[in-house]
Each structure stands twice: as structure tokens, then as C-alpha cells.
C-alpha positions as CSV (number, residue, x, y, z in Angstrom):
1,X,1.0,22.8,-3.1
2,X,0.6,26.1,-2.4
3,X,-0.1,27.4,1.1
4,X,-3.8,29.5,1.9
5,X,-4.1,29.6,4.9
6,X,-4.9,33.4,4.5
7,X,-8.1,32.8,2.6
8,X,-11.2,32.5,4.2
9,X,-14.5,30.3,3.4
10,X,-17.2,33.0,2.4
11,X,-19.8,30.1,2.7
12,X,-21.3,30.6,-1.0
13,X,-21.8,26.7,-1.1
14,X,-20.3,26.4,-4.7
15,X,-18.5,23.5,-3.4
16,X,-21.7,21.5,-2.5
17,X,-22.6,21.0,-5.9
18,X,-19.5,19.2,-7.2
19,X,-18.1,17.6,-3.7
20,X,-19.1,13.3,-4.3
21,X,-19.3,13.0,0.0
22,X,-21.6,15.6,0.5
23,X,-23.7,14.6,-2.5
24,X,-23.6,11.1,-1.3
25,X,-24.2,12.2,2.6
26,X,-26.1,15.3,2.3
27,X,-24.7,16.4,5.7
28,X,-22.8,19.7,6.4
29,X,-20.1,17.8,7.9
30,X,-19.7,16.0,4.6
31,X,-19.1,19.4,2.6
32,X,-15.7,21.2,1.8
33,X,-17.5,24.5,3.2
34,X,-17.9,22.5,6.6
35,X,-14.2,21.0,6.9
36,X,-12.7,24.6,5.9
37,X,-14.9,25.9,9.1
38,X,-14.0,23.7,11.5
39,X,-10.3,23.6,10.5
40,X,-10.6,27.4,10.8
41,X,-12.4,27.2,14.3
42,X,-9.6,24.6,14.9
43,X,-6.9,27.3,14.3
44,X,-8.8,29.7,16.6
45,X,-9.0,27.5,19.2
46,X,-12.8,27.4,19.2
47,X,-12.8,23.4,19.0
48,X,-10.4,21.1,20.0
49,X,-8.5,18.1,18.8
50,X,-10.8,14.8,18.6
51,X,-11.2,12.0,16.9
52,X,-14.5,13.2,15.5
53,X,-12.7,16.0,14.0
54,X,-10.2,13.9,12.7
55,X,-13.2,11.7,11.3
56,X,-14.6,14.4,9.4
57,X,-10.9,15.8,7.9
58,X,-10.2,12.5,7.0
59,X,-13.5,11.4,5.0
60,X,-12.6,13.5,2.0
61,X,-11.7,11.9,-1.4
62,X,-8.9,14.3,-2.3
63,X,-10.7,14.8,-5.3
64,X,-9.6,18.7,-5.6
65,X,-13.3,19.4,-7.1
66,X,-13.9,22.2,-4.4
67,X,-10.6,23.9,-5.1
68,X,-11.4,23.9,-8.7
69,X,-14.8,25.9,-8.2
70,X,-14.3,27.8,-5.3
71,X,-14.5,31.5,-5.9
72,X,-12.1,32.4,-2.9
73,X,-9.3,30.4,-4.1
74,X,-9.0,28.1,-1.2
75,X,-6.7,25.4,-1.5
76,X,-8.6,22.8,0.0
77,X,-6.4,19.8,-0.6
78,X,-3.4,21.4,1.2
79,X,-5.5,22.8,4.3
80,X,-6.9,19.3,4.6
81,X,-3.6,17.7,4.2
82,X,-2.0,20.0,7.2
83,X,-5.1,19.2,9.3
84,X,-4.8,15.4,9.0
85,X,-0.8,15.6,9.8
86,X,-2.0,17.3,13.4
87,X,-5.0,15.0,13.7
88,X,-2.7,11.9,13.1
89,X,-0.3,13.3,15.4
90,X,-2.8,13.7,18.1
91,X,-4.9,10.8,17.8
92,X,-2.8,8.2,15.5
93,X,-3.8,6.6,12.5
94,X,-5.2,2.8,11.5
95,X,-2.3,0.1,11.6
96,X,-2.8,-0.3,8.1
97,X,-2.9,2.9,6.9
98,X,0.2,3.4,9.0
99,X,2.0,0.5,7.7
100,X,1.2,1.5,4.0
101,X,2.8,4.9,4.9
102,X,5.6,2.8,6.2
103,X,6.2,0.5,3.2
104,X,5.8,3.2,0.2
105,X,9.2,5.3,2.2
106,X,11.4,2.9,0.4
107,X,10.8,0.9,-3.1
108,X,12.6,-2.0,-1.4
109,X,9.8,-2.2,1.2
110,X,7.2,-2.0,-1.0
111,X,8.6,-4.9,-3.4
112,X,9.5,-7.2,-0.4
113,X,5.8,-7.0,0.2
114,X,4.4,-7.1,-3.2
115,X,6.4,-10.5,-3.3
116,X,4.8,-11.9,-0.4
117,X,1.4,-10.9,-1.4
118,X,1.8,-12.4,-4.6
119,X,2.6,-15.8,-3.1
120,X,-0.4,-15.2,-0.7
121,X,-2.3,-14.7,-3.8
122,X,-1.8,-18.3,-5.5
123,X,-2.4,-19.9,-1.8
124,X,-5.3,-18.2,-0.5
125,X,-8.7,-20.6,-0.9
126,X,-11.3,-20.1,-3.1
127,X,-13.8,-19.7,-0.7
128,X,-11.8,-16.8,1.6
129,X,-11.3,-15.0,-1.6
130,X,-14.7,-14.9,-2.3
131,X,-15.8,-13.9,1.3
132,X,-13.0,-11.6,2.3
133,X,-13.4,-8.0,1.9
134,X,-11.0,-5.1,1.6
135,X,-13.7,-2.4,2.5
136,X,-16.6,-3.8,0.6
137,X,-14.7,-4.8,-2.7
138,X,-14.6,-8.8,-2.5
139,X,-11.0,-10.2,-2.6
140,X,-11.2,-12.2,-5.6
141,X,-12.2,-9.0,-7.8
142,X,-8.7,-7.3,-7.2
143,X,-6.2,-7.4,-9.4
144,X,-3.8,-10.3,-9.6
145,X,-0.2,-9.1,-9.0
146,X,2.2,-9.2,-11.6
147,X,4.3,-12.1,-11.8
148,X,7.5,-10.2,-12.3
149,X,7.5,-6.3,-11.5
150,X,7.3,-4.2,-14.6
151,X,10.5,-2.4,-14.1
152,X,12.5,-5.6,-14.2
153,X,10.6,-7.1,-17.0
154,X,11.3,-4.0,-19.2
155,X,14.5,-2.9,-17.8
156,X,16.7,-2.6,-21.2
157,X,16.4,0.7,-22.7
158,X,13.5,0.9,-25.6
159,X,15.2,2.2,-28.6
160,X,12.8,3.4,-31.5
161,X,11.1,0.8,-33.6
162,X,13.7,-0.5,-36.7
163,X,13.7,1.3,-40.1
164,X,13.1,4.5,-38.8
165,X,15.9,7.1,-40.7
166,X,18.0,8.8,-38.2
167,X,19.1,12.5,-39.3
168,X,21.6,12.7,-36.4
169,X,24.0,13.9,-39.0
170,X,21.8,17.1,-39.5
171,X,21.6,17.7,-36.1
172,X,18.3,15.8,-35.3
173,X,18.0,12.9,-33.1
174,X,15.2,10.9,-31.7
175,X,13.3,11.9,-28.8
176,X,14.2,10.8,-25.4
177,X,11.7,10.1,-22.8
178,X,11.6,9.2,-19.0
179,X,8.8,6.7,-18.1
180,X,7.8,7.3,-14.5
181,X,5.5,4.1,-14.4
182,X,4.4,4.5,-10.8
183,X,3.6,2.1,-8.3
184,X,0.6,0.7,-9.6
185,X,1.9,-0.3,-13.1
186,X,4.6,-2.0,-11.6
187,X,3.0,-4.3,-9.3
188,X,-0.3,-4.7,-10.5
189,X,-0.9,-3.4,-14.0
190,X,1.7,-4.4,-16.1
191,X,-0.7,-4.6,-19.2
192,X,-0.4,-0.8,-18.8
193,X,3.4,-0.3,-18.9
194,X,3.9,-2.8,-21.8
195,X,1.0,-1.0,-24.0
196,X,3.0,2.6,-23.1
197,X,6.3,1.3,-24.1
198,X,5.0,-0.3,-27.4
199,X,3.3,3.6,-28.2
200,X,6.3,5.1,-27.5
201,X,8.6,2.6,-29.3
202,X,6.3,2.7,-32.4
203,X,6.0,6.4,-32.3
204,X,10.0,6.4,-32.6
205,X,10.7,7.6,-29.6
206,X,13.5,6.2,-27.0
207,X,12.3,5.3,-23.7
208,X,14.2,5.4,-20.4
209,X,12.5,3.7,-17.4
210,X,14.7,5.0,-14.3
211,X,15.5,2.1,-12.1
212,X,15.7,4.2,-8.8
213,X,12.2,5.7,-9.4
214,X,10.0,5.0,-6.4
215,X,6.7,6.0,-5.3
216,X,5.7,9.8,-5.8
217,X,4.5,10.3,-2.4
218,X,0.9,11.4,-2.5
219,X,-0.4,8.9,-0.3
220,X,2.2,9.6,2.4
221,X,1.2,13.1,2.4
222,X,-2.5,12.3,2.3
223,X,-2.1,10.6,5.8
224,X,0.3,12.6,7.6
225,X,3.8,11.0,6.2
226,X,4.9,14.5,4.9
227,X,8.7,14.0,7.0
228,X,8.9,10.5,5.5
229,X,8.3,11.9,1.4
230,X,11.5,13.9,1.5
231,X,13.6,11.1,0.0
232,X,11.1,10.1,-2.4
233,X,11.0,13.5,-3.9
234,X,14.8,13.5,-3.9
235,X,15.4,10.0,-5.8
236,X,12.5,10.7,-8.2
237,X,13.8,14.3,-8.9
238,X,17.4,12.8,-9.3
239,X,16.3,9.9,-11.9
240,X,13.9,12.0,-14.2
241,X,15.9,15.2,-14.1
242,X,18.7,13.2,-15.9
243,X,20.7,15.0,-19.0
244,X,19.3,14.2,-22.7
245,X,15.1,13.8,-21.3
246,X,12.7,15.6,-23.5
247,X,9.5,14.7,-21.4
248,X,8.4,12.9,-18.5
249,X,5.5,10.5,-19.6
250,X,3.4,9.4,-16.9
251,X,0.3,6.7,-17.1
252,X,-0.9,8.0,-13.7
253,X,-3.0,11.2,-13.2
254,X,-1.8,11.1,-9.5
255,X,1.8,10.5,-9.8
256,X,1.5,13.0,-12.9
257,X,-0.1,15.7,-10.4
258,X,2.6,15.2,-7.5
259,X,5.6,15.9,-10.2
260,X,4.2,18.7,-12.2
261,X,2.4,20.4,-9.3
262,X,3.8,19.4,-6.0
263,X,7.7,18.6,-6.4
264,X,8.5,22.4,-6.8
265,X,6.6,23.5,-3.4
266,X,8.1,20.2,-1.6
267,X,11.6,20.5,-3.0
268,X,11.5,24.1,-1.7
269,X,10.0,22.8,2.0
270,X,12.6,19.9,2.0
271,X,15.5,22.6,0.4
272,X,16.2,20.1,-2.3
273,X,17.1,21.1,-5.7
274,X,14.8,23.5,-7.1
275,X,15.9,24.1,-10.6
276,X,15.7,20.4,-11.0
277,X,11.9,20.4,-9.4
278,X,11.1,23.3,-12.0
279,X,12.6,21.2,-14.8
280,X,10.9,17.9,-14.0
281,X,8.0,19.7,-13.5
282,X,8.0,21.5,-17.0
283,X,8.5,17.8,-18.8
284,X,5.2,16.0,-17.5
285,X,2.8,14.9,-19.8
286,X,0.5,12.0,-19.5
287,X,0.5,9.1,-22.2
288,X,-2.6,10.3,-24.1
289,X,-1.9,13.7,-24.3
290,X,1.5,12.8,-25.5
291,X,-0.2,10.8,-28.6
292,X,-2.8,13.5,-29.3
293,X,0.0,16.2,-29.2
294,X,2.4,14.1,-31.5
295,X,0.0,12.0,-34.1
296,X,-2.2,13.2,-36.5
297,X,-5.8,11.8,-36.0
298,X,-6.7,11.4,-40.1
299,X,-3.6,9.0,-40.0
300,X,-5.2,6.7,-37.7
301,X,-6.5,3.5,-39.4
302,X,-9.8,2.4,-40.1
303,X,-10.3,-1.2,-38.3
304,X,-13.3,-4.1,-39.8
305,X,-14.0,-5.0,-36.0
306,X,-14.9,-1.8,-33.7
307,X,-14.6,-2.3,-30.0
308,X,-17.1,-0.4,-27.8
309,X,-16.2,1.6,-25.2
310,X,-17.0,4.0,-22.4
311,X,-14.4,6.3,-20.2
312,X,-14.4,7.5,-16.8
313,X,-12.3,10.6,-16.0
314,X,-10.1,10.7,-12.9
315,X,-10.8,13.6,-10.8
316,X,-6.7,14.1,-10.2
317,X,-6.6,14.3,-14.2
318,X,-9.5,16.6,-14.6
319,X,-8.5,19.0,-11.8
320,X,-4.9,18.7,-11.9
321,X,-3.1,18.0,-15.1
322,X,-3.3,20.6,-18.1
323,X,-5.0,18.4,-20.9
324,X,-7.8,16.4,-19.1
325,X,-9.6,15.6,-22.3
326,X,-6.7,13.9,-24.0
327,X,-8.0,10.5,-23.6
328,X,-11.4,11.3,-24.6
329,X,-9.9,13.1,-27.7
330,X,-8.0,10.1,-28.5
331,X,-10.9,7.4,-28.0
332,X,-13.0,9.8,-30.3
333,X,-10.0,9.7,-33.0
334,X,-9.2,6.0,-33.2
335,X,-11.4,4.5,-35.7
336,X,-11.5,1.1,-34.4
337,X,-13.1,2.5,-31.4
338,X,-17.2,3.1,-31.0
339,X,-16.7,5.6,-27.9
340,X,-20.3,6.6,-25.8
341,X,-19.7,9.1,-23.1
342,X,-21.6,7.9,-19.9
343,X,-23.9,10.3,-18.0
344,X,-21.5,10.6,-14.8
345,X,-18.4,10.6,-16.8
346,X,-16.5,13.5,-15.3
347,X,-18.0,12.5,-11.7
348,X,-15.9,11.0,-9.0
349,X,-15.8,7.2,-8.8
350,X,-15.2,6.9,-4.6
351,X,-12.0,5.4,-4.7
352,X,-9.9,7.9,-3.6
353,X,-6.6,6.5,-2.6
354,X,-7.6,4.3,0.1
355,X,-10.9,5.9,0.9
356,X,-12.7,2.7,-0.8
357,X,-11.0,1.0,2.2
358,X,-11.8,3.6,5.3
359,X,-15.2,4.7,4.3
360,X,-16.4,1.6,2.7
361,X,-20.5,2.3,2.5
362,X,-19.7,5.9,1.1
363,X,-17.6,4.6,-1.4
364,X,-19.9,1.8,-2.2
365,X,-22.9,4.3,-3.1
366,X,-20.8,6.2,-5.3
367,X,-19.3,3.4,-7.2
368,X,-22.6,1.5,-7.5
369,X,-24.0,4.7,-9.3
370,X,-20.8,4.7,-11.9
371,X,-21.0,1.6,-12.8
372,X,-24.8,1.3,-13.5
373,X,-24.3,4.5,-16.0
374,X,-21.4,2.8,-17.7
375,X,-23.6,-0.5,-18.3
376,X,-26.2,1.6,-19.8
377,X,-24.0,2.8,-22.6
378,X,-23.5,-0.9,-24.1
379,X,-19.5,-0.8,-23.9
380,X,-17.3,-3.5,-23.7
381,X,-14.7,-1.7,-22.1
382,X,-14.3,1.0,-19.1
383,X,-11.6,3.1,-19.9
384,X,-9.9,5.0,-16.9
385,X,-6.3,6.1,-16.7
386,X,-6.3,6.2,-12.7
387,X,-5.1,2.7,-11.4
388,X,-7.1,3.0,-8.1
389,X,-10.1,4.3,-10.1
390,X,-9.5,0.9,-12.0
391,X,-9.5,-1.1,-8.8
392,X,-12.6,0.8,-7.5
393,X,-14.5,0.7,-10.5
394,X,-13.6,-2.9,-11.2
395,X,-14.2,-4.1,-7.6
396,X,-18.0,-3.6,-8.0
397,X,-18.2,-5.0,-11.2
398,X,-20.3,-8.4,-10.5
399,X,-19.5,-9.7,-13.8
400,X,-16.6,-8.3,-15.2
401,X,-16.7,-10.8,-18.3
402,X,-19.3,-8.2,-19.8
403,X,-17.3,-4.8,-18.6
404,X,-13.8,-4.9,-18.4
405,X,-11.9,-1.7,-17.2
406,X,-8.7,-0.9,-18.9
407,X,-6.2,2.3,-19.3
408,X,-6.7,4.6,-22.4
409,X,-3.0,3.2,-23.2
410,X,-4.3,-0.5,-23.7
411,X,-6.9,0.4,-26.1
412,X,-4.4,2.9,-28.0
413,X,-1.4,-0.3,-28.0
414,X,-4.0,-2.0,-30.6
415,X,-5.3,0.4,-33.1
416,X,-2.6,2.5,-33.6
417,X,-0.1,1.5,-36.1
418,X,2.8,4.5,-34.8
419,X,5.4,5.0,-37.7
420,X,6.9,8.9,-37.2
421,X,9.8,9.8,-35.5
422,X,9.1,12.2,-32.9
423,X,11.2,15.4,-32.5
424,X,11.1,18.0,-29.7
């Protein structure tokens, strides 16, 4: 992220109209304008470090809406991240959040804890799962961990579907992509992973899933773990900058935003391979955008039975990636899908990484409105690209059987009999 310490808030209030925490609480200390002023006061030694200041700066969903609308061009997320680092250094953090940062720094740690959690899910009594909550979400509402981590289950490279006619003799070849599957797909949502693989395979694309990929690092940055994220960035750049990779496919907007927008700056800061970071950033594309770029909607088949869907647009997709409307375009193009837009489709869901756990009452108020508006569409499926949004929204569905939250790829995989070979 670019530095913006030379930019100053002019107190216009534009950010108030788009800030989910301000709209939920209505107080100045819950607004981007208030946070930026406090950061400026702290920098000028007009206010001191305190637990209260830490809470105000931390009680932010990091959605980026404020930066998008700010006429002064302030990079609010970067300033919040830097201030959080100072506050955590002075006052520490919740033990569970510190543990999360520690775990995400090494894939072996994530794998070990996921294995232990999988065992725990099997033996936890039902009454405990119904009563115990993470934030305001009942444990029983959380997704069950994958039986096998997705990347282990899909270890063999996926070659294009048989039957395609190769034209390598004339210098053309099958497209080759690296799939950055992220932590959530690897350990929680393998349905997304296999849907992405099936789509790419039917499109005639060769898919490589780098074994050494690990957490993109965004949760660590959000919680003061900047010094720990260097190895994650270095490992991911090394495996995604492999020779012959034409595109880097992501299914998570947060991961995509990190690889595309943050890694070039982080590579410079950590004195890593800047050229590799720029190359990877230039190849990042989310799966819905990839489909819409290389498939013709007119060729999509007509299905006899339609499924009714609505959509939640994640903040990181809307504010940090170049084609935020791709999932909606895909849903509208699928002839087996009846898409109805929810009233607040583009508003934040209140998940915000660990925000739903740290500030459950604020998160609950935001999410409940989303749930009510989604149900009002009469949809069977609630589609969203972000795994944290999926966890948060699914957690507040009292009757999950009535409305199921899924990734766009899971819908597309059911309706698209791809057949053409993609060339780059």
C-alpha cells in the first residue's frame, strides 16, 4: 500500500455516507474522519497512546469505502494499519488474535491447527456447538473443515479436458495458470476449489496449484504483524512467478487485492524481487472475471430448471480489484440462473476479517440487515466471492436450508459446459 502521511483530511464528511461502522453507530469516533483526525493528533503529540485510542482505530472493517470516495485521496487503510502497529506495540492484542498472526506466518502451523480443529469438530457435543459462540455466531453455524486440505486433495496438475485439439505445431499452446487457492478454500471451502478447477479444466486451461503457497498476509498486516509477513510474500512470489504462467487465478478478493495491489509495495519495503512482484500483480484475475473474459454468454446453455440467486458484493472486490461486477455479469449471463439484486447488494456485511469476533454487536447489526434483504429476494442461493463474508452471512441465517451461501464458481460449475481452449 502506498504511503499517504502527507495527505490531510479536510473534514468534508463524504466518508460518513459509506462507512459501515459509522452508519451502524452514528458517532464521530466510529467514522473515518474521526479516526484520521485522531491519528493526526497522535502524530502531532496532541493525544497520547491509550487502550481507548487503540480500540477506536481497530474498530474498523477495513473495507476501503472511505479511501474510494475521499476527495483528498487519503489512503485510510494504510494509515490505519500503521497506527494499529503502534497501538499493538504499546498495548498488545487479544491472545487469540496474537495466536492467529503467529499461525498464519507458517503454513505448517496452519495445517497443524486445522487438523486439531477438525478432530475437535467431530467430538464437540451438539449442545455445546449450539450454545458456544464465536462473536455472535453459534459454533454450529460455522463451516465444517475440509476432510483433506484442498491442495492435498488436488495435488496433481490439472490438464485440459481430453478431446481438445492441440495446435502446438503452429506455435500455440494451452493456457497455463497458477491457482492461488488461499487459506479458506484450502481448509474450509473445498467446494469452491473443486468448482474452480472444473471450470478451468473445461475451459481448456492447464492449472498449476503451487504447493508452497501460503497465507497472503493481509490478516497479519491488519493486526500488527508486518515484520512476520515478509516470508509469506517471498514464498508466494517465488511460486507464482514460475515460468510459463499466463495468469494467477484467485477465488478470494482479499487475496487478490494483496497479490495485485500490496505485494509490489511490500516487495520494495522488504527488499524482495520487485520485478517478480510486478509480474505477479499484472497477472492476477479473479475467477468470475476470467470466465467472462474468455467465454461468450450467447453460448451458455439453456437449463430447464432455474435456480434463484441473489448476490453480496465483497468490499475488497468492489474497492480493490479492477472488475468488481464480473460475478454479477456471470450470474446474469447464466441461462439456468434467475438473478435478483438485493437492496443492499454492495454494502458491507460486517465480517471484516476478525471484526465479527472482536466487535460482535456492531457486526451483528450490520449482518442482520443484509440477511433480511437477501431473504426478501426469494433466492435459494446467496452468492458471494469472499470466504469471510460467506462465514459471517451464513452464521446469521437461522434456517440455512432456506438460503445457502455459496461462491460464484459453485454456481457457474453447475451450468457451464465449457469446451473451448483458452489462449493468451
